[in-house]
N, C-alpha and C positions, 0 to 999 in steps of 0.2 A: 154745237143738239149734241148732249149727250143724253144716251136710253140706255138705263140696264133692261136686259131679258133676262127674266126668270125662265128658262123652259128645259126639257132635260130629252126631250122630242131634238133630236141631232140635224132631219131634214129636212127642222122647221126653225130651228135655230140658225143653219146653217144659211137659209136661203132670205131670213129679214133679213140678218146681219150685211150680206151682199146688196140685197136693197137700198139697205139703210144707210150704209159706208158710197158709197156715190153718189148720191147730193153733198156728202162736209158732214156725216154725222157721227159721231165713236160711242159706239156702240160695244156694251161687255156682256158679256152671254157666261152666263151663270147657269148650272144645271143641277142647284142644289138649290134650298133656303141658307145654306150655312155656308156658302160659294157671299149669294147675295151678301149673306149681313158682313160681313168680311168687305165685299166691294164695295157700299154703304160706307162702313165705315172708314175707309180712303178718303175716298171725295163724292161730290153731290152729283145729281146726276137732275136732267131737265124732266124728263119722264122714265115712267115704269112701267112694262106688258111682264104681266104676273101667270105665268102657267098656276094652274093648285089642282093636280094628287103629282108632288114631287114627292123625291124617293123617300126625303127623312122630314117628310110631315105635310098636313096641308096648306096651300096656301090660304087661305082666308082666312084660314088662327094665324096664320103669319104678321098676316095684312089690318087686324084689329091688332096687334101690337106697334107694329110701324104706327099707324094711327095715332099709339099714345102723345110720342114725341113726335109728329110729321104731320101736321094736317094740311101741308100745300105743294108735296112733291103729286102732278095726275097721276096716275094709278087705273092703267087701263087693262081688266081679265081678259084673258084671252085663255079660250078653255072647251071642251068637251060635253060639259055640264049643259044641260041645251032646257032642263026648268023652267016656268018662271017661277017657281018658288027658289029654284037654286040662285038664279039672275036676282032678284029683291035679295035672298040672304046677303048677294055680291054686293049688293050696293050698298044696304044697310051697315054694312061688314067694312065698307067704305072706300067702294071702288069710285073712280069718276068715269066709269064707263065699263063693256060688260058685252065681250064677242064673243059668240060661237063657231067651234069650229065644225066642219070646215068653212072657212072666209074669205071673203074678194078681198086682197090682198088692196088691191085700192081703197075698196071700201076702211080695210084699216089705216091705212096711210093717214084718209083724209079724219077720221077721228082723233091720229095722233097729233093733226097740224092743230085740230081745231084743242085738244084739249091747252097746246100749249103757246097756245093763245090765250086762254083764258087766265092761263094758270102763267103771262108774264103777264099779262094787265092786270092781277091779286095781291104781286109781290112788291108792280114799281107802287101800285098807289098806298096800301099797307103794309106793317107788319103788328103785332105786337110780341113780346115775352117780359115776363113777368111787369113791371107798372111803365113798363120803355114801349113806344110805339117809334114806328121809324118809319115816315109818309115821304117814295122815290118819287113819286109827282111834282110834290114841291121841296124835297132837296134839305130837310126838315128835321127834329125829330128829335121826343121830348121824353123826359122820369114824372111818373104823376105827376104829370101837364102841364108841370115848368117844362120848356124849349132850353135844349143843349145849348150850349155856346161850341157848336163843330168845324173842324175846318172841313172841304169839301173830301179830301181823303180818308176821312179819321172818320164822317160819315159812312165813305163808301167804307170801310172797316167794318167798324158797326155793321152795315147793314151783312154782309156777310157774315156773320159773326151771329145774328137772330135769324138769320136764316135755319143755320145750321143748326140749333143753337134746341135742347142740350151735349147734340150730339161734336164733334171734333172739331174744327177745323182745321185740317191742316196746312205749315205750314208753308208750307212748297207753293200748294192753290192758292195763299194772299199773298205770295213771295211772285209771282204770275200775275196774277189779275189787276197788281200794283204798277207791274213792267207796262201791263199793256200800254202804261201813258206814258213812261220813265224808263224807261229803257235800266239806268244806272240805280238798277236797287237789288241789294243782298240782306242776308236775316239782318244786320241790323235796325239797315232803315221802318224792316217789319217789327222788328221790337220798339220803336220809337213811336210807332202809332199804338202797338198794343201797351206802354206806356202809357201814355198820354190820355189814351180812352179809358186805364185805368184810373187813373183819377178825377178826369171827369161824369166819369159813374161815380165814385164815393156818395151812401149815403140813398143810393138809388135801389136796395134792397138784390140791387146785381153783381155777381165778381165773376170778371173775365183769369183760368186758371189756366198755367204751362206747364203741358206737360211736355218736358223736358224732351225735345229732337224727333216730336212726333207735332203739336201745333197746341191750338189756344183751345178750352170749350168755354161759352158763355155759359154761366151758371145764377140758384136764387140762389143768394145770401143766406146762409145760416147764421142763426144768431151763434153772436157770439166766432167767427168767423175770424182766421186768423189773417195774416196781412196776405192780400196774391198772387205781392211777389217776391214770398222769401220762398221756403225749401218747396218742395213741390215731389211728386213720387213719377 
């Protein structure tokens, strides 16, 4: 479980981080929206816990923008704003849950566990991006309704790309995921799977762009797009 905690209160952040690392969760604390954006650019998270009154902006405005490109990652708002109108606005802005400070840590834990279970089911059953559909429980993927002929590891890599799209999938994250089933995985192995997927996605309206030294991005293919295996920035 990877949790992104966006909270500028040092006491709350420290206590929650200590509490959540005990069961083995990986917790990254960010005290500003800028730090949160940097963290999201470096990898994905299972859950986000978001304060609203942050030093460099309003959390709800940030959440509305975040939801434009990520509709799956659960976000729990943790704030002192306790009016009914605040709660309604928070949920309408993309929050999956809303908890008012001061709060019970036991209740917070329970709410996060529920969100994590729901997210796991949603991600496992079906994901969409462009013309692509990825069905985790069935182990198959489609482009424009036509089933793609994918090997199991190609299917796994495509799922990681869709889950992150259109954000960066760090190359190291891909290598680590592949290595969980095969310890002999390196840069060349990851590149082989990406190259195979590129060929199989040809004509689907999506493309895999390489950001050399960083990773890969699944994007909608513009008209007249250049060869995705060609020069990249």
